[in-house]
Structure formats: structure tokens, C-alpha cells
VOKETOR-918186 format. One record per atom (N, C-alpha, C): residue in one letter; x, y, z. Coordinates in steps of 0.2 Angstrom, whole numbers, plus 5000, padded with zeros to 4 digits. Atoms other than C-alpha are relative to their C-alpha. Layout:
<martis>
aXYZ ...
</martis>
This chain:
<martis>
m499450005004 m497051125031 m499949974993 e500150025008 e497151115012 e500449944999 t499750065002 t497550945005 t500550024994 i499649995005 i499050944994 i500149944996 f499950055005 f499150844978 f500550024996 i499349985004 i500850834970 i500149954995 l499850055005 l501350754954 l500750004999 m499250014999 m503150694955 m500350014993 s499749995006 s503350714936 s500150084998 r500049935001 r503250904938 r500650035004 t499549964996 t504551034943 t499650065003 y500349944996 y503951164956 y500550065001 v499649944998 v504651344956 v499750045005 i500349984994 i504351414973 i500550065003 g499649954996 g504851574983 g500049985007 h499950014993 h505151595001 h499450005004 a500550004996 a504051565015 a499750075002 n500449934999 n502751705020 n500150044994 p499849975006 p502851755002 p499750074999 d500349945002 d502651934996 d499950004993 s500149995007 s502352004979 s500649984996 d499450025004 d504151984973 d500149925000 s499950075000 s504151804978 s499549964996 i500550035004 i502551764970 i500150014992 a499849985007 a503051854954 a500649964997 s499450035002 s504751774953 s499849934998 a500250075002 a503951594954 a499650004994 m500450005006 m502651634941 m500450024994 g499649985006 g503851724929 g500549954998 y499550055002 y505251594930 y499749934998 a500350065002 a504051444929 a499750014992 w500249985007 w503351534913 w500549994995 l499450005004 l505051554906 l500249934998 l499850075001 l505551374908 l499549964996 k500550035004 k503951314901 k500050024993 e499949975007 e504051424886 e500649984996 r499450015003 r505851394883 r500249934998 d499850075001 d506051214886 d499449954999 g500650045001 g504251144885 g500049955006 s500050044994 s504551074903 s499350015003 e500650004995 e503051034915 e500250035006 v499849964994 v503451174927 v499450045003 i500549974996 i502251234940 i500250065005 p499849954994 p502351404950 p499749985006 a500350024994 a502051374968 a500250055005 r499949964994 r502051464985 r500049965006 a499950044994 a502551415002 a499650025006 g500449984995 g501251505011 g499450044997 a500649965003 a499651615010 a500350074997 t499849935003 t499751774999 t499750055004 n500249944996 n499551945007 n499550044996 p500549965003 p498252075003 p500250034994 q499749975006 q499352164991 q500149964994 t499950055006 t499752014981 t499349984997 n500750025002 n497951964981 n499750054995 w500249955004 w497552134974 w500350004993 i499650005007 i498852124960 i499749944996 l500350065004 l498251944955 l499350014997 k500749995003 k496451994954 k500050054995 r499949955005 r496952154944 r500249974994 l499750035006 l497852044932 l499649944997 g500450065001 g496551904932 g500349945000 m499650065000 m497751774937 m499949975007 e500150044994 e497651634950 e500650005004 a499450004996 a498851624965 a500349934998 p499750075002 p500151484962 p499849955005 f500250064996 f499951314969 f500350005007 l499850004993 l500151294988 l500449945001 l499550064998 l501651184993 l500450025006 t499749984994 t502151205011 t500549955002 d499550054997 d503151045013 d500249964994 a499850045005 a504250945001 a500149935002 s499950074998 s504150785010 s499549964996 p500450045004 p503450644999 p499449975004 r500650024997 r501650585003 r499849934996 f500250075003 f500850414999 f499750014993 e500249995007 e500050484984 e500549994995 s499450015004 s501750484976 s500249934998 v499950075001 v501850294977 v499449964999 t500750045000 t500050244974 t499949984993 r500250035006 r499550134960 r499249995000 r500750015001 r497750134954 r499849934997 l500250075003 l497149954952 l499349994999 d500750025001 d495549884946 d499849965007 t500250024994 t494449824960 t499449954999 a500650055000 a493149684964 a499650015006 s500549994995 s491649684975 s500049945005 p500050064996 p491549574991 p499549954998 h500550055002 h490049494984 h500149974993 a499950035006 a490749454967 a500349945000 p499750065000 p491349284962 p500850015000 l499249995000 l493249254965 l500350004994 r499750005006 r493549234947 r500150074998 d499949935001 d493349424946 d500750035003 a499449984997 a494749454958 a500649964997 w499550045003 w495749314950 w500250034994 a499849975007 a495749404933 a500450065002 i499649944998 i496349564942 i500749985002 a499450024997 a497649474951 a500549984995 s499650035006 s498349394935 s500350064996 r499749945004 r498649574928 r500450045005 t499749954995 t499349654944 t500649975004 g499550034996 g500549524950 g499849975006 g500350034994 g499449444963 g499650045005 l500449964996 l498449584970 l499350024997 a500749985002 a496549624969 a499750035006 p500449964994 p495849764980 p499349984999 v500750014999 v494149724986 v499750065003 i500349944998 i493049874988 i499250005001 n500750004999 n491349894996 n499650054995 d500549965004 d489849974987 d500150075001 d499949934998 d490150134996 d500750034998 g499349975002 g491950154989 g500549995006 t499550014994 t492750105006 t500449934999 p499750075001 p494049965006 p499849955004 f500250064996 f493549795012 f500749965001 g499350044999 g495349715010 g500349994993 v499650015006 v496449644997 v500149924999 v499850075001 v496549464989 v500750004998 t499350015001 t498349414989 t500149934999 g499850075001 g499249254985 g499949965007 l500050034993 l499349215004 l499349995002 s500750014998 s497449245006 s499749954996 l500350055005 l497049134991 l500249935003 f499850074998 f498148994998 f499649985006 q500450014994 q497249015015 q499349974998 l500750025002 l495548995006 l500049934997 l499950065003 l496148844996 l500149955006 t499950054994 t496748765013 t499449995003 d500650014996 d495048795021 d499549964996 l500450045004 l494148725006 l500249934998 t499850075002 t495148575001 t500549975005 g499650034995 g496048535017 g500149935000 r499950075000 r496648365021 r499549965005 r500550044996 r495248325033 r499649954996 e500350065004 e494348165027 e499350034998 f500649995002 f492648245027 f499950064995 r500049955005 r493148385015 r499949964993 q500150025007 q492548354997 q500550034995 e499649975005 e493648374982 e499650054996 m500449955004 m493248534973 m500450024994 q499749985006 q493648584955 q500250075000 i499849935000 i494448754951 i499450044998 k500649965002 k492848814943 k499650015005 e500449994994 e491948784959 e500350055005 i499749964996 i493248874969 i499950074998 l500049935003 l493149024957 l499350035001 e500749974999 e491249044961 e499950025007 v500049974993 v491649074979 v500050075000 s500049935000 s491349254984 s500750035002 c499449964998 c492849374985 c500150015007 r499949994993 r492449405003 r500449945004 d499650054996 d493049235008 d500749994999 a499350005002 a494749255000 a500350065001 t499749934999 t495049435006 t500450005007 d499749984994 d496349485018 d499850075003 t500349944998 t495449615028 t500450045005 s499549964995 s496949665039 s500550044997 v499649965003 v497849755026 v500050075002 p500049944997 p498349925033 p499850054994 s500149955004 s497750085025 s500350075002 f499849934998 f498450265024 f499750054995 q500249955004 q497850425018 q500550024995 q499549985006 q498550485001 q500450065002 s499749944998 s498950655009 s500550005006 t499650014994 t499950585024 t500750004998 r499250005001 r501850615024 r500249935002 i499750064998 i502750455023 i500450005006 r499550004995 r504050505035 r499650005007 d500450004993 d502650525049 d499849945002 v500250074999 v502250345048 v500549954998 i499550055002 i503850265043 i500149945005 h499950064995 h504050165059 h499449955000 r500550045001 r502350095057 r500049954994 v499950035006 v502750045039 v500549945001 l499450054999 l504349955045 l499749945004 r500350064996 r503349855058 r499549964997 e500550045003 e502049795046 e500349944997 e499850065003 e502149615040 e499750004993 h500250005006 h501149665025 h500550034995 n499649975005 n502049705009 n499650054995 d500449955004 d500649815001 d499550035005 f500549964996 f499449945008 f499550034996 l500649975003 l497750015004 l500150085001 i500049934999 i497750205000 i499350034999 i500749985000 i496250305004 i500050084999 d500149935000 d495650485002 d499850035007 e500249974993 e495150605016 e499349985002 h500650024998 h493450535015 h500049925002 g499950074998 g494050355018 g499949964993 l500150045006 l493750304999 l500649974997 y499450035004 y494850194989 y500350044995 v499649975005 v496250274979 v500449954996 g499550055004 g497450134975 g500449965005 v499550044996 v498850024982 v500750025000 a499249995000 a500650054987 a500349945003 s499650054997 s501949934990 s500550025005 q499549984995 q503149935005 q500650024997 r499449985003 r504649944993 r500050074997 d500049935002 d504050104985 d499950055005 v500049964995 v503550175001 v500650025003 l499449994997 l505250155008 l500550044995 n499549965005 n506050234992 n499550044996 p500449955004 p504850374987 p500450044995 p499749955005 p505250484972 p500050075004 r499949934997 r505850664977 r499650054996 i500349955004 i504850814972 i500650054998 r499649965003 r505850924960 r499850075001 v500249934998 v505951104967 v500650054997 i499649945002 i506751264960 i499950065005 l500249944995 l506951404973 l500250064997 v499949935003 v506751584968 v499950055006 d500149954995 d506951744978 d500249975007 h499750034994 h507951654992 h500750035002 n499349984998 n509451725002 n500349945004 e499750064996 e509651565013 e499549955001 p500450064999 p508951395016 p499450015005 g500550004995 g508051445031 g499350044998 q500649975003 q506851545020 q499549954996 a500450045004 a506251395011 a499449965003 l500650044998 l504751275012 l500349955005 g499850054995 g504751135025 g500349944996 a499750065002 a505750975023 a500450014993 l499649995006 l506851045009 l500549954999 e499550055001 e508150915012 e499749944997 e500350065004 e506950785005 e499850014993 a500149985007 a506750874989 a500649994995 e499550005005 e507750864973 e500150074997 l500049935002 l508451034968 l500550004994 p499650005006 p508951034950 p500450074999 a499649945000 a509451214952 a499750055005 l500249954995 l509451354965 l500050074996 w500049945003 w508951524958 w499950065005 f500149954995 f509251674968 f499950074996 l500249945004 l508351824961 l500450065003 n499649944997 n509351944973 n500749984998 g499450015003 g510951964964 g500149974993 l500150035007 l510351874948 l500549954999 k499550055000 k511451724951 k499749935000 m500350075001 m511051544945 m500649965003 l499650054998 l511851404954 l499749934998 v500250065003 v511751234945 v500449955003 
</martis>
């Protein structure tokens, strides 16, 4: 399955499912018109594989097929923030510096790019409790000594991770059950991509879609009800509904 990467700042112009040459040409032509006329970031898209006739036409014209967009449902990539990271072996002061810029979060990433966990306010408090607890045999420690402890000791390794291409609605029940407020986002190889907050996951931005060459909603790409439709363009009948 092809991985879909969607930028929410863009508008996608797309024809009906199982696209023919008319559907592809309509999407490419109208996207070009809007981009040239308004300077908008508009991308032609397709809701399925192109047929041999369309492939021949595109090859003849030296043009690429439009972006494949089979589903309008928001994915984790749409709510992901790329944050600086620290190594598990690095001193805690590295994570502290990151957390001071991110509102209390510092992703901790292994040397191979996979997530180890996240340093949070709660995990820092747990570390301080362990190091300076009220037990009589504990020695008093200065802040500078604590900041030399390895990030590994202050990391919450139970933070859940989700693939960036995963549809949010497919795992929304798991998100609601989680006690964590932030999640690690990974790519298809399990490598760190960024962090997403539960608040953003529960309120993801909608993909902006303009439909062309459609007669009815049943012809549209999947999860159309989750998209923002700034306009519906029906090439058949040359009618614009705003």
C-alpha cells in the first residue's frame, strides 16, 4: 500500500473514484487554474489508479499522474510536531534545555533513530523523588549534579507511539483510554518523526478538498464526510456550488 503524506495547508482537487481520463484532466486543469489565478497552494489528486489510456496520455504529454488520495480521513502526520531530541546516554541537562523550549517535553531517541521515550514533567519529578527522597540515607544533591544524570534515568518509556500514516479514527478509542497526554509519532520503519498531543489528536485539521467530475457523493474518495469542502465543482453541467 502506498503511504499517503498530506499537507493540511493545501487544497486538493480530485475527481471520482476509479478515475478515467476526464476525471484526471479535470483535476489537473482546475488545480492549474486556481493556482495561476489565485496563487493558491492547490494540488491535483486522484482517488484511485490511472487506467492504461490515461497513462498513455500522461506519458505522451510528459506529465506525472496526480497525487494519490484515496481517503480524506486525518492521519497522525497532520498533528505531528517535530521536536529536538536527546540521546539516552546524554546528560539530563540536554533534555532540560529542550523541555524548556517545548513546554516540558523532550523526546529521547536511540542512536538508530527509534524512540526510547520522552522526558516529561512527571518523569522528572519521579527522578527527583528517587534521587532526593526523604529517606535518611539519601544525600542531598545540587541541581548541577542532577543535570549530569543520564537522560535514560529520567525518561518515561511507556509513552505510546503511532505511525504517521495511521488514520486517527482507527485508533481513537485507544487514544481516549491512554493516560498520557502526548504520543510519539514514527514512520513506517519505526523511526522518530515527532510528537503529537492528545488535544490535537482529538481535534485534527480537516483536509480541504474540491471535487470535480462528480455526479453524486457516492463517487467520491473515502471518508469525504471528514473533509472540508470549500467548493463542489461538477464538470458535468458546468455548475459551481459554493
